[in-house]
Structure formats: C-alpha cells, structure tokens
Biopython code that builds the backbone (N, CA, C, O; Angstrom):
import numpy as np
from Bio.PDB.StructureBuilder import StructureBuilder

atoms = [
    (1, "MET", "N", (7.062, -10.153, 2.922)),
    (1, "MET", "CA", (6.019, -10.598, 4.558)),
    (1, "MET", "C", (5.019, -10.216, 4.589)),
    (1, "MET", "O", (4.779, -9.010, 4.548)),
    (2, "PHE", "N", (4.047, -11.205, 4.679)),
    (2, "PHE", "CA", (2.679, -11.084, 4.585)),
    (2, "PHE", "C", (2.035, -10.448, 6.280)),
    (2, "PHE", "O", (2.771, -10.938, 7.137)),
    (3, "VAL", "N", (1.170, -9.743, 6.800)),
    (3, "VAL", "CA", (0.799, -9.358, 8.049)),
    (3, "VAL", "C", (-0.701, -8.644, 8.103)),
    (3, "VAL", "O", (-1.306, -8.149, 7.151)),
    (4, "ASN", "N", (-1.021, -8.711, 9.140)),
    (4, "ASN", "CA", (-2.522, -8.317, 9.282)),
    (4, "ASN", "C", (-2.374, -7.388, 10.198)),
    (4, "ASN", "O", (-2.714, -7.694, 11.341)),
    (5, "PHE", "N", (-1.897, -6.182, 9.976)),
    (5, "PHE", "CA", (-1.952, -4.930, 11.050)),
    (5, "PHE", "C", (-2.841, -3.535, 10.506)),
    (5, "PHE", "O", (-2.536, -2.778, 9.585)),
    (6, "ASN", "N", (-4.247, -3.471, 11.565)),
    (6, "ASN", "CA", (-5.069, -2.202, 11.195)),
    (6, "ASN", "C", (-3.938, -0.713, 11.375)),
    (6, "ASN", "O", (-3.097, -0.482, 12.244)),
    (7, "LEU", "N", (-4.144, -0.312, 10.780)),
    (7, "LEU", "CA", (-3.414, 1.326, 10.604)),
    (7, "LEU", "C", (-3.968, 2.137, 11.585)),
    (7, "LEU", "O", (-3.082, 2.904, 11.961)),
    (8, "LYS", "N", (-4.874, 2.314, 12.105)),
    (8, "LYS", "CA", (-5.392, 3.137, 13.262)),
    (8, "LYS", "C", (-4.445, 2.317, 14.442)),
    (8, "LYS", "O", (-3.861, 3.096, 15.195)),
    (9, "SER", "N", (-4.300, 1.421, 14.608)),
    (9, "SER", "CA", (-3.366, 0.359, 15.694)),
    (9, "SER", "C", (-2.175, 1.049, 15.370)),
    (9, "SER", "O", (-1.655, 1.794, 16.201)),
    (10, "ILE", "N", (-1.684, 0.876, 14.233)),
    (10, "ILE", "CA", (-0.430, 1.306, 13.814)),
    (10, "ILE", "C", (0.132, 2.764, 14.551)),
    (10, "ILE", "O", (1.237, 3.032, 15.024)),
    (11, "GLU", "N", (-0.853, 3.404, 14.459)),
    (11, "GLU", "CA", (-0.866, 5.304, 14.404)),
    (11, "GLU", "C", (-1.000, 5.170, 15.883)),
    (11, "GLU", "O", (-0.231, 5.881, 16.530)),
    (12, "ASN", "N", (-2.013, 4.221, 16.715)),
    (12, "ASN", "CA", (-2.160, 4.927, 18.258)),
    (12, "ASN", "C", (-0.756, 4.018, 18.968)),
    (12, "ASN", "O", (-0.467, 3.925, 20.161)),
    (13, "GLY", "N", (-0.227, 3.572, 18.080)),
    (13, "GLY", "CA", (1.217, 2.858, 18.987)),
    (13, "GLY", "C", (0.782, 1.293, 19.522)),
    (13, "GLY", "O", (1.556, 0.683, 20.258)),
    (14, "ASP", "N", (-0.285, 0.800, 19.172)),
    (14, "ASP", "CA", (-0.917, -0.444, 19.501)),
    (14, "ASP", "C", (0.564, -1.665, 19.387)),
    (14, "ASP", "O", (1.094, -2.457, 20.167)),
    (15, "ILE", "N", (0.786, -1.234, 17.947)),
    (15, "ILE", "CA", (1.435, -2.287, 16.852)),
    (15, "ILE", "C", (2.412, -1.471, 16.734)),
    (15, "ILE", "O", (2.389, -0.240, 16.748)),
    (16, "ARG", "N", (3.618, -2.460, 16.573)),
    (16, "ARG", "CA", (5.191, -1.786, 16.236)),
    (16, "ARG", "C", (5.390, -3.431, 15.435)),
    (16, "ARG", "O", (5.340, -4.627, 15.724)),
    (17, "VAL", "N", (5.648, -2.494, 14.220)),
    (17, "VAL", "CA", (6.591, -3.860, 13.371)),
    (17, "VAL", "C", (7.787, -3.797, 12.702)),
    (17, "VAL", "O", (8.012, -3.209, 11.644)),
    (18, "LYS", "N", (8.692, -4.566, 13.514)),
    (18, "LYS", "CA", (9.982, -5.086, 13.713)),
    (18, "LYS", "C", (10.269, -5.336, 12.427)),
    (18, "LYS", "O", (10.854, -6.404, 12.243)),
    (19, "THR", "N", (9.996, -4.556, 11.294)),
    (19, "THR", "CA", (11.239, -4.276, 10.072)),
    (19, "THR", "C", (11.884, -3.259, 9.915)),
    (19, "THR", "O", (11.410, -2.315, 10.547)),
    (20, "GLU", "N", (12.811, -3.018, 9.315)),
    (20, "GLU", "CA", (14.229, -2.365, 9.105)),
    (20, "GLU", "C", (13.247, -0.615, 8.705)),
    (20, "GLU", "O", (12.515, -0.687, 7.718)),
    (21, "ASN", "N", (13.261, -0.084, 8.988)),
    (21, "ASN", "CA", (12.604, 1.714, 8.459)),
    (21, "ASN", "C", (11.416, 1.485, 8.561)),
    (21, "ASN", "O", (10.738, 2.507, 8.449)),
    (22, "ALA", "N", (10.705, 0.330, 8.772)),
    (22, "ALA", "CA", (8.606, -0.203, 8.483)),
    (22, "ALA", "C", (8.202, 1.151, 9.721)),
    (22, "ALA", "O", (7.602, 2.149, 9.323)),
    (23, "ASN", "N", (8.453, 1.066, 10.623)),
    (23, "ASN", "CA", (7.741, 2.408, 11.643)),
    (23, "ASN", "C", (7.256, 3.817, 11.318)),
    (23, "ASN", "O", (6.208, 4.460, 11.378)),
    (24, "GLN", "N", (9.106, 4.061, 10.773)),
    (24, "GLN", "CA", (9.437, 5.166, 10.178)),
    (24, "GLN", "C", (8.422, 5.291, 9.145)),
    (24, "GLN", "O", (7.644, 6.245, 9.166)),
    (25, "ASP", "N", (8.389, 4.716, 8.566)),
    (25, "ASP", "CA", (7.690, 4.731, 6.696)),
    (25, "ASP", "C", (6.548, 4.452, 6.900)),
    (25, "ASP", "O", (5.694, 4.890, 6.129)),
    (26, "LEU", "N", (6.212, 3.695, 7.924)),
    (26, "LEU", "CA", (4.324, 4.170, 8.164)),
    (26, "LEU", "C", (3.321, 5.106, 8.719)),
    (26, "LEU", "O", (2.104, 5.168, 8.544)),
    (27, "LYS", "N", (4.463, 6.109, 9.722)),
    (27, "LYS", "CA", (3.816, 7.365, 9.815)),
    (27, "LYS", "C", (3.790, 7.767, 8.814)),
    (27, "LYS", "O", (2.674, 8.127, 8.439)),
    (28, "HIS", "N", (5.191, 7.973, 7.629)),
    (28, "HIS", "CA", (4.424, 9.060, 6.254)),
    (28, "HIS", "C", (3.319, 8.319, 5.327)),
    (28, "HIS", "O", (2.561, 8.932, 4.575)),
    (29, "VAL", "N", (3.338, 6.790, 5.502)),
    (29, "VAL", "CA", (2.490, 6.712, 4.993)),
    (29, "VAL", "C", (0.505, 6.913, 5.538)),
    (29, "VAL", "O", (-0.537, 7.378, 5.075)),
    (30, "ILE", "N", (0.977, 6.239, 6.711)),
    (30, "ILE", "CA", (-0.107, 6.997, 7.228)),
    (30, "ILE", "C", (-0.587, 8.713, 6.869)),
    (30, "ILE", "O", (-1.707, 9.030, 6.467)),
    (31, "GLU", "N", (0.542, 9.663, 7.124)),
    (31, "GLU", "CA", (-0.032, 10.896, 7.037)),
    (31, "GLU", "C", (-0.303, 11.349, 5.358)),
    (31, "GLU", "O", (-0.434, 12.433, 4.788)),
    (32, "CYS", "N", (-0.310, 9.757, 4.867)),
    (32, "CYS", "CA", (-0.891, 10.153, 3.038)),
    (32, "CYS", "C", (-1.960, 9.797, 3.084)),
    (32, "CYS", "O", (-2.717, 10.312, 2.261)),
    (33, "PHE", "N", (-2.484, 8.867, 3.949)),
    (33, "PHE", "CA", (-4.299, 8.732, 4.014)),
    (33, "PHE", "C", (-4.959, 9.235, 4.555)),
    (33, "PHE", "O", (-6.023, 9.589, 4.047)),
    (34, "LYS", "N", (-4.576, 9.572, 6.142)),
    (34, "LYS", "CA", (-5.091, 11.015, 6.292)),
    (34, "LYS", "C", (-5.382, 12.417, 5.710)),
    (34, "LYS", "O", (-6.407, 13.086, 5.848)),
    (35, "LYS", "N", (-3.905, 12.805, 4.817)),
    (35, "LYS", "CA", (-4.565, 14.042, 3.947)),
    (35, "LYS", "C", (-5.948, 13.483, 2.893)),
    (35, "LYS", "O", (-7.070, 13.979, 3.001)),
    (36, "GLU", "N", (-5.811, 13.032, 2.485)),
    (36, "GLU", "CA", (-6.801, 12.214, 1.530)),
    (36, "GLU", "C", (-8.326, 11.832, 2.237)),
    (36, "GLU", "O", (-9.286, 11.237, 1.748)),
    (37, "GLY", "N", (-8.130, 12.424, 3.575)),
    (37, "GLY", "CA", (-9.700, 11.815, 3.813)),
    (37, "GLY", "C", (-9.791, 10.778, 4.107)),
    (37, "GLY", "O", (-10.963, 10.599, 4.438)),
    (38, "PHE", "N", (-8.757, 9.147, 4.285)),
    (38, "PHE", "CA", (-9.383, 7.781, 4.425)),
    (38, "PHE", "C", (-9.735, 7.957, 5.845)),
    (38, "PHE", "O", (-9.408, 8.992, 6.426)),
    (39, "LYS", "N", (-10.400, 6.985, 6.462)),
    (39, "LYS", "CA", (-10.320, 6.505, 7.531)),
    (39, "LYS", "C", (-9.210, 4.985, 7.875)),
    (39, "LYS", "O", (-9.128, 3.845, 7.418)),
    (40, "LEU", "N", (-8.340, 5.971, 9.166)),
    (40, "LEU", "CA", (-7.439, 4.275, 8.616)),
    (40, "LEU", "C", (-7.750, 2.972, 10.106)),
    (40, "LEU", "O", (-7.088, 2.048, 10.579)),
    (41, "SER", "N", (-9.095, 3.577, 10.400)),
    (41, "SER", "CA", (-9.598, 2.455, 11.097)),
    (41, "SER", "C", (-10.306, 1.022, 9.450)),
    (41, "SER", "O", (-10.128, -0.183, 9.272)),
    (42, "LYS", "N", (-10.660, 1.528, 9.088)),
    (42, "LYS", "CA", (-10.933, 1.030, 7.476)),
    (42, "LYS", "C", (-9.795, 0.257, 7.130)),
    (42, "LYS", "O", (-10.110, -0.933, 7.131)),
    (43, "TRP", "N", (-8.578, 0.436, 6.829)),
    (43, "TRP", "CA", (-7.215, 0.127, 6.002)),
    (43, "TRP", "C", (-6.446, -0.849, 7.288)),
    (43, "TRP", "O", (-6.297, -0.562, 8.476)),
    (44, "SER", "N", (-6.014, -2.173, 6.479)),
    (44, "SER", "CA", (-4.638, -2.727, 7.158)),
    (44, "SER", "C", (-4.367, -3.370, 6.296)),
    (44, "SER", "O", (-4.909, -4.098, 5.464)),
    (45, "LEU", "N", (-2.901, -2.836, 6.725)),
    (45, "LEU", "CA", (-1.320, -3.515, 6.374)),
    (45, "LEU", "C", (-1.676, -5.283, 5.991)),
    (45, "LEU", "O", (-2.346, -6.032, 6.702)),
    (46, "PHE", "N", (-1.100, -5.591, 4.851)),
    (46, "PHE", "CA", (-1.032, -6.657, 4.604)),
    (46, "PHE", "C", (0.015, -7.495, 4.380)),
    (46, "PHE", "O", (0.102, -8.720, 4.458)),
    (47, "GLU", "N", (1.046, -6.376, 3.998)),
    (47, "GLU", "CA", (2.188, -6.906, 3.206)),
    (47, "GLU", "C", (3.290, -5.688, 3.046)),
    (47, "GLU", "O", (3.051, -4.537, 2.683)),
    (48, "ILE", "N", (4.703, -6.317, 3.457)),
    (48, "ILE", "CA", (5.863, -5.520, 3.465)),
    (48, "ILE", "C", (6.526, -6.018, 2.364)),
    (48, "ILE", "O", (5.735, -6.855, 1.930)),
    (49, "ALA", "N", (7.638, -6.015, 1.538)),
    (49, "ALA", "CA", (7.932, -6.108, 0.534)),
    (49, "ALA", "C", (9.461, -5.311, 0.078)),
    (49, "ALA", "O", (9.123, -4.230, -0.405)),
    (50, "SER", "N", (10.277, -5.376, 0.063)),
    (50, "SER", "CA", (11.871, -4.708, -0.742)),
    (50, "SER", "C", (11.842, -4.646, -2.134)),
    (50, "SER", "O", (11.250, -5.429, -2.878)),
    (51, "THR", "N", (12.472, -3.732, -2.432)),
    (51, "THR", "CA", (12.813, -4.009, -4.032)),
    (51, "THR", "C", (14.224, -3.521, -4.504)),
    (51, "THR", "O", (14.521, -2.670, -5.343)),
    (52, "GLY", "N", (14.952, -4.262, -3.764)),
    (52, "GLY", "CA", (16.259, -3.363, -4.250)),
    (52, "GLY", "C", (16.544, -1.777, -2.720)),
    (52, "GLY", "O", (16.850, -1.869, -1.531)),
    (53, "LYS", "N", (16.293, -0.765, -3.457)),
    (53, "LYS", "CA", (16.518, 0.606, -2.728)),
    (53, "LYS", "C", (15.064, 0.771, -2.360)),
    (53, "LYS", "O", (14.880, 1.177, -1.213)),
    (54, "GLU", "N", (13.786, 0.496, -3.237)),
    (54, "GLU", "CA", (12.989, 0.609, -2.893)),
    (54, "GLU", "C", (12.101, -0.041, -1.884)),
    (54, "GLU", "O", (12.008, -1.245, -2.125)),
    (55, "ARG", "N", (11.148, 0.481, -0.429)),
    (55, "ARG", "CA", (10.065, -0.053, -0.011)),
    (55, "ARG", "C", (8.639, 0.060, -0.387)),
    (55, "ARG", "O", (8.181, 0.980, -1.066)),
    (56, "VAL", "N", (7.832, -1.126, 0.193)),
    (56, "VAL", "CA", (6.843, -1.564, -0.699)),
    (56, "VAL", "C", (5.849, -2.201, 0.151)),
    (56, "VAL", "O", (6.114, -3.290, 0.659)),
    (57, "TYR", "N", (4.588, -1.560, 0.383)),
    (57, "TYR", "CA", (3.954, -1.644, 1.534)),
    (57, "TYR", "C", (2.466, -1.514, 1.094)),
    (57, "TYR", "O", (2.002, -0.467, 0.642)),
    (58, "GLY", "N", (1.447, -3.162, 1.336)),
    (58, "GLY", "CA", (0.170, -3.118, 0.753)),
    (58, "GLY", "C", (-0.720, -2.768, 1.406)),
    (58, "GLY", "O", (-0.723, -3.151, 2.576)),
    (59, "PHE", "N", (-1.799, -1.930, 0.939)),
    (59, "PHE", "CA", (-3.310, -1.985, 2.208)),
    (59, "PHE", "C", (-4.281, -2.786, 1.970)),
    (59, "PHE", "O", (-4.465, -2.976, 0.768)),
    (60, "GLU", "N", (-4.662, -3.084, 2.354)),
    (60, "GLU", "CA", (-6.493, -3.467, 1.730)),
    (60, "GLU", "C", (-7.242, -2.800, 2.888)),
    (60, "GLU", "O", (-6.752, -2.565, 3.993)),
    (61, "ASP", "N", (-8.647, -2.490, 2.449)),
    (61, "ASP", "CA", (-9.533, -1.883, 3.055)),
    (61, "ASP", "C", (-10.750, -2.819, 3.508)),
    (61, "ASP", "O", (-10.768, -3.957, 3.040)),
    (62, "THR", "N", (-11.906, -2.372, 4.502)),
    (62, "THR", "CA", (-13.098, -3.256, 4.671)),
    (62, "THR", "C", (-13.101, -3.544, 3.782)),
    (62, "THR", "O", (-12.597, -4.663, 3.675)),
    (63, "ASP", "N", (-13.575, -2.949, 2.494)),
    (63, "ASP", "CA", (-14.773, -3.179, 1.294)),
    (63, "ASP", "C", (-13.841, -4.011, 0.065)),
    (63, "ASP", "O", (-14.307, -4.042, -1.074)),
    (64, "GLY", "N", (-12.721, -4.573, 0.313)),
    (64, "GLY", "CA", (-11.632, -4.947, -0.394)),
    (64, "GLY", "C", (-10.769, -4.458, -1.373)),
    (64, "GLY", "O", (-10.231, -5.247, -2.149)),
    (65, "HIS", "N", (-10.456, -2.611, -1.472)),
    (65, "HIS", "CA", (-10.145, -2.195, -2.052)),
    (65, "HIS", "C", (-8.377, -1.806, -1.605)),
    (65, "HIS", "O", (-7.896, -1.303, -0.589)),
    (66, "TYR", "N", (-7.797, -2.274, -2.801)),
    (66, "TYR", "CA", (-6.276, -2.157, -2.456)),
    (66, "TYR", "C", (-5.108, -1.058, -2.853)),
    (66, "TYR", "O", (-5.336, -0.441, -3.894)),
    (67, "VAL", "N", (-4.257, -0.832, -2.366)),
    (67, "VAL", "CA", (-3.406, 0.279, -2.532)),
    (67, "VAL", "C", (-1.612, -0.522, -2.174)),
    (67, "VAL", "O", (-1.189, -1.327, -1.345)),
    (68, "TYR", "N", (-0.982, 0.294, -3.372)),
    (68, "TYR", "CA", (1.042, -0.317, -2.625)),
    (68, "TYR", "C", (1.201, 0.937, -2.289)),
    (68, "TYR", "O", (0.743, 1.806, -3.031)),
    (69, "MET", "N", (1.891, 1.285, -1.089)),
    (69, "MET", "CA", (2.672, 2.523, -1.050)),
    (69, "MET", "C", (4.190, 2.021, -1.218)),
    (69, "MET", "O", (4.529, 0.975, -0.665)),
    (70, "LEU", "N", (5.223, 2.863, -2.083)),
    (70, "LEU", "CA", (5.970, 2.596, -1.949)),
    (70, "LEU", "C", (6.787, 4.069, -1.685)),
    (70, "LEU", "O", (6.311, 5.171, -1.414)),
    (71, "ILE", "N", (8.040, 3.700, -1.850)),
    (71, "ILE", "CA", (8.812, 4.915, -0.274)),
    (71, "ILE", "C", (10.214, 4.457, -1.613)),
    (71, "ILE", "O", (10.291, 3.284, -1.979)),
    (72, "GLY", "N", (10.899, 5.204, -2.018)),
    (72, "GLY", "CA", (12.230, 5.553, -1.966)),
    (72, "GLY", "C", (13.380, 5.853, -1.890)),
    (72, "GLY", "O", (13.049, 5.292, -2.935)),
    (73, "GLU", "N", (14.397, 6.142, -1.774)),
    (73, "GLU", "CA", (15.497, 6.539, -1.754)),
    (73, "GLU", "C", (15.823, 7.606, -1.164)),
    (73, "GLU", "O", (16.826, 7.783, -0.472)),
    (74, "ASN", "N", (14.630, 8.675, -1.523)),
    (74, "ASN", "CA", (14.829, 10.120, -0.140)),
    (74, "ASN", "C", (13.702, 9.795, 0.426)),
    (74, "ASN", "O", (13.092, 10.860, 0.332)),
    (75, "ASP", "N", (12.558, 8.606, 1.279)),
    (75, "ASP", "CA", (11.994, 8.719, 1.620)),
    (75, "ASP", "C", (10.835, 9.314, 1.321)),
    (75, "ASP", "O", (10.315, 10.029, 2.177)),
    (76, "LEU", "N", (10.249, 9.143, 0.127)),
    (76, "LEU", "CA", (9.669, 9.938, -0.951)),
    (76, "LEU", "C", (8.089, 8.732, -1.105)),
    (76, "LEU", "O", (8.367, 7.630, -1.576)),
    (77, "VAL", "N", (6.595, 8.965, -0.730)),
    (77, "VAL", "CA", (5.719, 7.972, -0.687)),
    (77, "VAL", "C", (4.935, 8.387, -1.898)),
    (77, "VAL", "O", (4.381, 9.436, -2.228)),
    (78, "THR", "N", (5.088, 7.119, -2.485)),
    (78, "THR", "CA", (3.787, 7.533, -3.607)),
    (78, "THR", "C", (3.299, 6.307, -3.951)),
    (78, "THR", "O", (3.949, 5.269, -4.070)),
    (79, "PRO", "N", (1.710, 6.527, -4.161)),
    (79, "PRO", "CA", (0.738, 5.459, -3.898)),
    (79, "PRO", "C", (1.164, 4.692, -5.587)),
    (79, "PRO", "O", (1.761, 4.963, -6.629)),
    (80, "ASN", "N", (0.437, 3.683, -4.986)),
    (80, "ASN", "CA", (0.972, 2.232, -6.788)),
    (80, "ASN", "C", (-0.116, 1.530, -6.921)),
    (80, "ASN", "O", (-0.918, 1.599, -5.990)),
    (81, "TYR", "N", (-0.397, 0.805, -7.908)),
    (81, "TYR", "CA", (-0.958, -0.132, -8.187)),
    (81, "TYR", "C", (-0.775, -0.975, -9.191)),
    (81, "TYR", "O", (0.099, -0.634, -9.987)),
    (82, "PHE", "N", (-1.444, -2.183, -9.445)),
    (82, "PHE", "CA", (-1.182, -3.566, -10.282)),
    (82, "PHE", "C", (-2.002, -3.288, -11.308)),
    (82, "PHE", "O", (-3.117, -2.775, -11.204)),
    (83, "LYS", "N", (-1.597, -3.538, -12.055)),
    (83, "LYS", "CA", (-2.263, -4.131, -13.819)),
    (83, "LYS", "C", (-1.667, -5.376, -14.138)),
    (83, "LYS", "O", (-0.475, -5.676, -14.208)),
    (84, "ASN", "N", (-2.805, -6.132, -14.340)),
    (84, "ASN", "CA", (-2.007, -7.503, -14.949)),
    (84, "ASN", "C", (-2.735, -7.684, -16.299)),
    (84, "ASN", "O", (-3.919, -7.518, -16.594)),
    (85, "HIS", "N", (-1.619, -8.092, -17.065)),
    (85, "HIS", "CA", (-1.686, -8.033, -18.104)),
    (85, "HIS", "C", (-1.419, -9.556, -19.480)),
    (85, "HIS", "O", (-1.243, -9.714, -20.688)),
    (86, "ASP", "N", (-1.560, -10.352, -18.185)),
    (86, "ASP", "CA", (-1.872, -12.018, -18.256)),
    (86, "ASP", "C", (-1.288, -12.586, -17.207)),
    (86, "ASP", "O", (-0.446, -12.256, -16.372)),
    (87, "LEU", "N", (-1.927, -13.511, -17.445)),
    (87, "LEU", "CA", (-2.051, -14.376, -16.621)),
    (87, "LEU", "C", (-0.977, -14.508, -15.435)),
    (87, "LEU", "O", (0.146, -14.702, -15.901)),
    (88, "ASN", "N", (-0.998, -14.468, -14.353)),
    (88, "ASN", "CA", (0.296, -14.709, -13.068)),
    (88, "ASN", "C", (1.026, -13.095, -13.338)),
    (88, "ASN", "O", (1.415, -12.578, -12.291)),
    (89, "GLN", "N", (1.260, -12.215, -14.679)),
    (89, "GLN", "CA", (2.330, -11.158, -15.220)),
    (89, "GLN", "C", (1.333, -10.190, -14.728)),
    (89, "GLN", "O", (0.117, -10.345, -14.840)),
    (90, "TYR", "N", (1.936, -9.149, -14.158)),
    (90, "TYR", "CA", (1.481, -8.405, -13.945)),
    (90, "TYR", "C", (2.533, -6.982, -13.573)),
    (90, "TYR", "O", (3.621, -7.211, -13.043)),
    (91, "SER", "N", (2.243, -5.948, -13.797)),
    (91, "SER", "CA", (3.089, -5.080, -13.765)),
    (91, "SER", "C", (3.017, -3.577, -12.640)),
    (91, "SER", "O", (2.159, -2.749, -12.945)),
    (92, "LEU", "N", (3.835, -3.298, -11.490)),
    (92, "LEU", "CA", (3.144, -1.904, -10.988)),
    (92, "LEU", "C", (3.249, -0.380, -11.298)),
    (92, "LEU", "O", (4.319, -0.027, -11.792)),
    (93, "PHE", "N", (2.414, 0.466, -11.110)),
    (93, "PHE", "CA", (2.565, 1.863, -11.832)),
    (93, "PHE", "C", (2.147, 2.168, -10.327)),
    (93, "PHE", "O", (1.663, 1.462, -9.441)),
    (94, "GLN", "N", (2.624, 3.842, -10.412)),
    (94, "GLN", "CA", (2.332, 4.557, -10.104)),
    (94, "GLN", "C", (1.594, 5.790, -10.611)),
    (94, "GLN", "O", (1.674, 6.343, -11.708)),
    (95, "ALA", "N", (0.521, 6.219, -9.058)),
    (95, "ALA", "CA", (-0.180, 7.035, -9.334)),
    (95, "ALA", "C", (-0.408, 8.507, -8.517)),
    (95, "ALA", "O", (0.305, 8.759, -7.546)),
    (96, "GLU", "N", (-1.393, 9.411, -8.949)),
    (96, "GLU", "CA", (-1.345, 10.456, -8.624)),
    (96, "GLU", "C", (-1.882, 11.071, -7.127)),
    (96, "GLU", "O", (-1.748, 12.099, -6.463)),
    (97, "SER", "N", (-2.463, 9.974, -7.052)),
    (97, "SER", "CA", (-3.039, 9.903, -5.452)),
    (97, "SER", "C", (-3.401, 8.547, -4.791)),
    (97, "SER", "O", (-3.002, 7.780, -5.667)),
    (98, "ILE", "N", (-3.859, 7.828, -3.892)),
    (98, "ILE", "CA", (-4.083, 6.961, -3.423)),
    (98, "ILE", "C", (-5.562, 6.185, -3.659)),
    (98, "ILE", "O", (-5.829, 4.984, -3.631)),
    (99, "GLY", "N", (-6.409, 7.355, -3.902)),
    (99, "GLY", "CA", (-7.665, 7.062, -4.531)),
    (99, "GLY", "C", (-7.118, 6.962, -6.126)),
    (99, "GLY", "O", (-7.681, 6.058, -6.744)),
    (100, "GLU", "N", (-6.622, 7.342, -6.513)),
    (100, "GLU", "CA", (-6.185, 7.059, -7.833)),
    (100, "GLU", "C", (-6.000, 5.895, -8.136)),
    (100, "GLU", "O", (-6.452, 5.258, -9.087)),
    (101, "ALA", "N", (-5.117, 5.500, -7.075)),
    (101, "ALA", "CA", (-4.346, 4.060, -7.298)),
    (101, "ALA", "C", (-5.440, 3.029, -6.909)),
    (101, "ALA", "O", (-5.314, 2.057, -7.654)),
    (102, "ILE", "N", (-6.407, 2.867, -6.084)),
    (102, "ILE", "CA", (-7.504, 2.072, -5.763)),
    (102, "ILE", "C", (-8.642, 2.223, -6.497)),
    (102, "ILE", "O", (-9.532, 1.423, -6.209)),
    (103, "ARG", "N", (-8.952, 3.258, -7.628)),
    (103, "ARG", "CA", (-9.771, 2.866, -9.112)),
    (103, "ARG", "C", (-8.734, 2.515, -9.966)),
    (103, "ARG", "O", (-9.219, 2.714, -11.080)),
    (104, "LEU", "N", (-7.336, 2.020, -10.152)),
    (104, "LEU", "CA", (-6.771, 1.944, -11.730)),
    (104, "LEU", "C", (-6.666, 0.448, -11.258)),
    (104, "LEU", "O", (-6.847, -0.396, -12.136)),
    (105, "TYR", "N", (-6.342, -0.076, -9.720)),
    (105, "TYR", "CA", (-6.208, -1.566, -9.174)),
    (105, "TYR", "C", (-6.461, -2.786, -9.956)),
    (105, "TYR", "O", (-7.605, -3.224, -9.832)),
    (106, "ASP", "N", (-5.764, -3.364, -10.641)),
    (106, "ASP", "CA", (-6.478, -4.675, -11.159)),
    (106, "ASP", "C", (-6.693, -5.878, -10.352)),
    (106, "ASP", "O", (-6.018, -6.791, -10.827)),
    (107, "ALA", "N", (-7.360, -6.249, -9.324)),
    (107, "ALA", "CA", (-7.759, -7.660, -8.891)),
    (107, "ALA", "C", (-7.332, -8.141, -9.151)),
    (107, "ALA", "O", (-6.189, -8.187, -8.695)),
    (108, "MET", "N", (-7.826, -9.272, -10.416)),
    (108, "MET", "CA", (-7.671, -9.611, -10.966)),
    (108, "MET", "C", (-7.775, -9.836, -12.880)),
    (108, "MET", "O", (-8.533, -9.205, -13.617)),
    (109, "TYR", "N", (-6.511, -11.195, -13.419)),
    (109, "TYR", "CA", (-6.754, -10.679, -14.486)),
    (109, "TYR", "C", (-8.270, -11.056, -15.455)),
    (109, "TYR", "O", (-9.062, -11.867, -14.974)),
    (110, "SER", "N", (-8.481, -10.595, -16.414)),
    (110, "SER", "CA", (-9.692, -10.203, -17.147)),
    (110, "SER", "C", (-9.308, -10.501, -18.462)),
    (110, "SER", "O", (-8.990, -9.463, -19.043)),
    (111, "PRO", "N", (-9.201, -11.576, -19.220)),
    (111, "PRO", "CA", (-9.000, -11.559, -20.423)),
    (111, "PRO", "C", (-10.173, -11.259, -20.968)),
    (111, "PRO", "O", (-11.323, -11.420, -20.560)),
    (112, "ILE", "N", (-9.506, -10.563, -22.452)),
    (112, "ILE", "CA", (-10.552, -10.368, -23.522)),
    (112, "ILE", "C", (-11.186, -11.155, -24.779)),
    (112, "ILE", "O", (-10.732, -11.158, -25.923)),
    (113, "ILE", "N", (-12.147, -11.711, -24.390)),
    (113, "ILE", "CA", (-12.007, -12.604, -25.039)),
    (113, "ILE", "C", (-13.148, -12.298, -26.927)),
    (113, "ILE", "O", (-13.138, -13.164, -27.801)),
]
sb = StructureBuilder()
sb.init_structure("model")
sb.init_model(0)
sb.init_chain("A")
sb.init_seg("    ")
for serial, (resi, resn, name, xyz) in enumerate(atoms, 1):
    if name == "N":
        sb.init_residue(resn, " ", resi, " ")
    sb.init_atom(name, np.array(xyz, "f"), 0.0, 1.0, " ", f" {name:<3s}", serial, name[0])
structure = sb.get_structure()
C-alpha cells in the first residue's frame, strides 16, 4: 500500500495508520530515527507492505534518500536497503543503521558497460 504520511505528524498523533500493527510498529521505527539523530519532519512514510511474518515500511526524506524498516516476528526493527542487480530485479539487505542503509540504497539499476 502506498501512502504519504510525515513521521512528525505520526509521532504527534495527527495521523493514525489503519493497518494492523502499523501504529505500534511506527512508534518503534520513530524511536530508531530519533536515536540516530534524524529530523522526523524531513521523513515521510510512503509504503507499507507485508512479507509473510514480516512487515516492511518504506521511508523517503526531503532530499530523496530512502530506507526500508523491516519488523520481524519478535517486533525487532531493522533498517534495510535495496540493491538492484538487473533491470526490474532487486534484493533487500539488512543494514547496521539507518545511515548505512541510506548510503547503500540503489535507487536505480545502473549496468556497468
């Protein structure tokens, strides 16, 4: 599901996401962003997905950086990024931090010629 919700508005309670587990998940995610010193007002939630037992939330900042936060069975929040390896083919990888996920994210497939 694609959305466009500012993280600061979610934190303030101005916006509530009507998807199972989402509001509780987003509280955990917001704490991760704050712990790493990111300004919540610069970040927006743009995607909510589920991959079986895991929930995935996509975020974009005002500078065009992306990060995906994955929440597993034990409600453990981990930052993730996509790496493109062929046209329309990509894989999701876990990062050590949100900052690392931002640095490693591939926005587009760029073949080496």
